[in-house]
C-alpha positions in Angstrom: 124.5 112.1 123.0 121.5 113.0 120.9 121.8 114.1 117.3 120.3 117.4 116.1 116.8 116.2 115.2 116.5 113.9 118.2 117.5 116.6 120.6 114.9 119.0 119.2 112.0 116.5 119.3 113.0 115.3 122.7 112.9 118.8 124.2 109.5 119.5 122.7 108.0 117.0 125.1 105.4 114.9 123.3 102.7 113.8 125.6 99.1 112.5 125.7 98.1 110.8 122.5 95.1 109.3 120.8 95.1 106.5 118.3 92.4 104.5 116.5 91.9 102.2 113.5 89.1 102.7 111.0 87.0 100.7 108.6 85.3 103.1 106.3 83.0 102.0 103.4 81.6 104.3 100.7 80.1 106.7 100.9 81.9 108.3 103.9 83.6 111.5 105.0 84.9 112.8 108.3 85.6 116.5 109.2 88.4 116.6 111.8 88.5 119.8 113.8 91.6 121.8 114.5 93.6 121.6 117.7 96.5 123.6 119.0 99.9 122.1 119.8 99.0 118.8 118.1 100.4 116.9 115.2 98.2 114.4 113.4 98.9 111.4 111.2 96.9 109.1 108.9 98.3 105.9 107.4 96.4 104.1 104.6 96.8 100.5 105.7 94.3 99.3 103.1 92.4 101.2 100.4 92.6 104.9 99.7 91.0 108.2 100.4 91.3 112.0 99.9 92.6 114.4 102.5 91.6 118.1 102.3 93.7 120.2 104.7 92.3 123.6 105.6 94.2 126.3 103.8 95.6 124.0 101.1 94.0 124.3 97.6 94.2 120.7 96.3 93.2 117.6 98.2 95.9 114.9 98.9 95.4 111.5 97.4 96.3 109.1 100.2 96.8 105.7 98.6 97.4 102.4 100.2 100.8 102.5 102.0 100.9 106.3 102.1 101.4 108.3 105.3 100.3 112.0 105.8 101.4 114.1 108.8 99.5 117.3 109.6 102.1 118.9 111.9 100.1 122.0 113.0 96.8 120.4 114.0 94.9 122.1 111.2 91.3 121.0 110.5 91.0 118.6 107.6 88.5 116.3 105.9 89.0 112.6 105.2 86.6 111.4 102.5 86.1 108.8 99.8 85.6 111.4 97.0 81.9 110.7 96.7 79.7 113.8 97.0 81.8 115.4 99.9 79.3 118.2 100.4 76.8 115.7 101.7 78.9 112.8 103.0 81.6 114.7 105.1 80.3 114.8 108.7 81.8 116.3 111.8 84.0 113.9 113.7 81.7 114.0 116.8 78.7 113.0 114.6 80.7 110.1 113.1 81.7 108.9 116.5 78.1 109.0 117.7 76.6 107.3 114.7 79.3 104.6 114.7 79.0 103.9 118.4 82.8 104.0 118.7 83.8 104.0 122.4 87.6 104.4 121.9 88.5 100.7 121.6 88.6 98.4 118.7 87.9 99.6 115.2 85.9 102.7 114.2 83.4 101.2 111.7 81.5 103.8 109.6 80.1 104.5 106.1 77.7 103.2 103.5 76.8 99.9 102.0 79.8 99.2 99.7 81.9 96.7 101.6 84.2 96.2 98.7 85.4 99.8 99.0 86.8 99.4 102.5 89.4 102.0 103.6 91.4 101.0 106.7 93.3 103.9 108.3 95.6 104.0 111.3 95.0 107.5 112.7 96.4 109.3 115.6 97.7 112.6 117.1 100.3 113.5 119.6 100.3 116.7 121.7 103.3 118.9 122.5 103.9 121.0 125.6 102.2 124.3 124.7 105.1 126.2 126.4 107.7 124.5 124.2 108.6 125.9 120.8 111.1 125.5 118.1 111.3 126.9 114.5 111.6 123.3 113.2 108.0 122.5 114.1 106.7 126.0 113.5 108.1 126.1 109.9 107.0 122.7 108.7 104.6 122.9 105.8 100.8 122.3 106.4 101.3 118.6 105.6 104.0 116.1 104.9 102.9 113.3 102.4 105.1 110.3 102.3 104.1 108.0 99.4 104.7 104.2 99.6 105.7 104.7 103.2 106.3 101.1 103.8 108.9 101.1 101.0 110.6 104.5 101.5 110.8 104.2 105.3 111.5 100.5 105.4 109.5 97.6 106.6 110.3 98.4 110.2 108.4 101.7 110.1 105.3 100.2 108.4 105.4 97.4 111.0 105.5 100.1 113.7 102.3 101.7 112.3 100.6 98.3 112.4 101.7 97.8 116.0 100.3 101.2 116.9 97.0 100.2 115.3 96.9 97.0 117.3 97.8 98.7 120.6 95.5 101.7 120.0 92.6 101.7 122.3 93.4 98.2 123.4 93.3 96.9 126.9 96.8 95.3 127.2 99.1 96.7 129.9 101.5 99.3 128.5 99.7 99.7 125.2 99.4 103.4 125.4 103.1 103.9 126.2 104.1 101.6 123.4 101.9 103.5 121.0 103.3 106.8 122.2 107.0 105.8 121.8 106.4 104.3 118.4 104.6 107.5 117.3 107.7 109.5 118.2 109.6 107.3 115.7 107.0 108.0 113.1 107.2 111.8 113.6 111.0 111.8 113.5 111.0 109.7 110.3 108.5 112.0 108.7 110.4 115.2 109.7 113.7 113.7 108.6 112.2 112.8 105.2 111.0 116.3 104.7 114.3 117.9 105.7 116.0 115.7 103.2 113.6 116.7 100.4 114.1 119.4 97.8 111.2 121.3 99.3 113.0 121.8 102.6 116.1 123.1 100.9 114.0 125.9 99.5 112.2 126.6 102.7 113.1 128.5 105.9 114.5 125.2 107.3 117.2 124.8 104.6 120.0 125.0 107.2 119.0 121.6 108.7 119.9 119.9 105.4 122.8 122.1 104.4 126.0 120.1 104.8 127.8 123.1 106.4 125.1 124.7 108.5 123.9 121.4 109.8 127.4 120.7 111.2 127.2 124.0 113.2 123.7 123.3 114.4 124.6 119.8 115.5 127.7 121.0 117.3 125.6 123.7 119.1 122.9 121.2 120.1 125.4 118.8 121.6 126.9 121.5 123.8 124.5 124.4 124.0 126.0 125.9 127.2 129.4 126.4 125.6 130.6 130.0 124.8 129.1 130.0 121.3 129.8 133.0 119.0 129.3 133.5 115.2 133.0 132.7 114.9 132.9 129.4 116.7 129.7 128.4 114.9 131.4 129.2 111.6 134.4 127.2 112.6 132.2 124.2 113.3 130.6 124.6 109.9 134.0 124.9 108.2 133.2 128.3 106.8 134.3 131.9 107.2 132.5 134.0 109.7 131.0 136.3 107.1 130.0 133.5 104.7 128.5 131.5 107.5 126.5 134.5 108.9 125.1 135.4 105.5 124.2 131.8 104.5 122.6 131.1 107.9 120.4 134.2 107.7 119.4 133.3 104.1 118.5 129.7 104.8 117.1 130.0 108.4 115.7 133.5 108.1 117.3 134.6 111.3 120.8 135.5 112.6 122.8 132.6 114.1 122.8 134.0 117.6 119.0 134.5 117.6 118.7 130.7 117.0 121.3 130.1 119.8 119.4 132.2 122.3 116.0 130.8 121.4 117.1 127.2 122.0 119.0 128.1 125.2 115.8 129.5 126.6 113.9 126.3 125.8 116.5 124.4 127.7 116.2 126.8 130.6 112.4 126.4 130.6 112.7 122.7 131.0 115.1 123.2 133.9 112.8 125.7 135.6 109.9 123.1 135.4 111.9 120.9 137.7 110.8 121.5 141.3 114.2 121.3 142.9 116.2 123.3 140.3 117.5 126.7 141.2 117.7 129.9 139.1 121.5 129.3 138.9 120.9 125.8 137.5 118.7 127.2 134.8 121.2 129.9 134.0 124.1 127.5 133.7 122.1 125.1 131.5 121.6 128.0 129.1 125.3 129.0 129.1 125.0 132.1 131.4 127.6 132.9 134.0 125.4 135.1 136.1 121.8 134.9 137.2 121.1 138.6 136.4 122.3 138.3 132.7 120.2 135.1 132.3 117.1 136.8 133.8 117.5 139.8 131.4 117.9 137.4 128.4 115.0 135.2 129.5 112.6 138.1 130.0 113.5 139.6 126.6 113.0 136.2 124.8 110.1 134.8 126.7 108.3 137.9 127.9 108.4 137.1 131.7 111.1 136.6 134.2 112.2 133.1 135.2 110.5 133.4 138.5 107.2 134.4 136.9 107.5 131.5 134.4 108.1 129.1 137.3 105.1 130.4 139.3 102.8 130.1 136.2 104.1 126.6 135.6 103.4 125.5 139.1 100.0 127.1 139.1 99.1 125.2 135.9 100.2 121.9 137.4 98.3 122.5 140.6 95.0 122.5 138.6 95.8 119.2 136.8 
């Protein structure tokens, strides 16, 4: 049975990914455009650089061994710090000038070979119809310093394997890179949730020792007859104390969270061609199709039947 974080990330359905390795020499700079439903990462395998995320005042100093995750696909600049107004070029321009064809190493920059910066870069996309407050409320970036030490040698080795598999021609390379990237994202999100910053954010419930127990219990059996009372019991708290603390730390009532996640489960069921409306209703903890349909339309904005028709139409054009 999946734990809380694993269950959430699993349901969000990571799919198509892109990875590449770089060899940048000063002066250099790359402007990476924004994308929706995408999380990006950059790992400084060798050397260092600056990362300027759109909407964030100060640039991030990405030193050797550091990892940065940009969870919302925001546009950002990667650069060496030298005259960024003139050296930062659009990603398409960099790809064209370097002759990078998607395989091997992206080699780009000036004539200072002793200043080489090797990055392992990538992004992974999420199903645009899937959502959860965990991903929505993550900060603009997550910076993990000395990643190889804090996450353990296994995680740094994982990044290196991703770099080797990225854009390669070995069978199964893309799948290997994808599965390893899931581990990277889970590790980064877990590190953030365990930090002081998360405890003061709208995700504080995930690291709270009491609320996390209730969240974990719910995610392990989402179709059970959950109420504020039963959630409070799982948390080892009084009903009133639990409700107040949940709202303070998660910025929503407990049952709003329950309903939102149940609808995500139902959407996954509805995407399955042979699943019935009753199957979707039961997966979300509803005893009747009519009650489920009302709840689904209120939460998602369309009926289950309309959602399924749209889903099938989208897949028919792929």
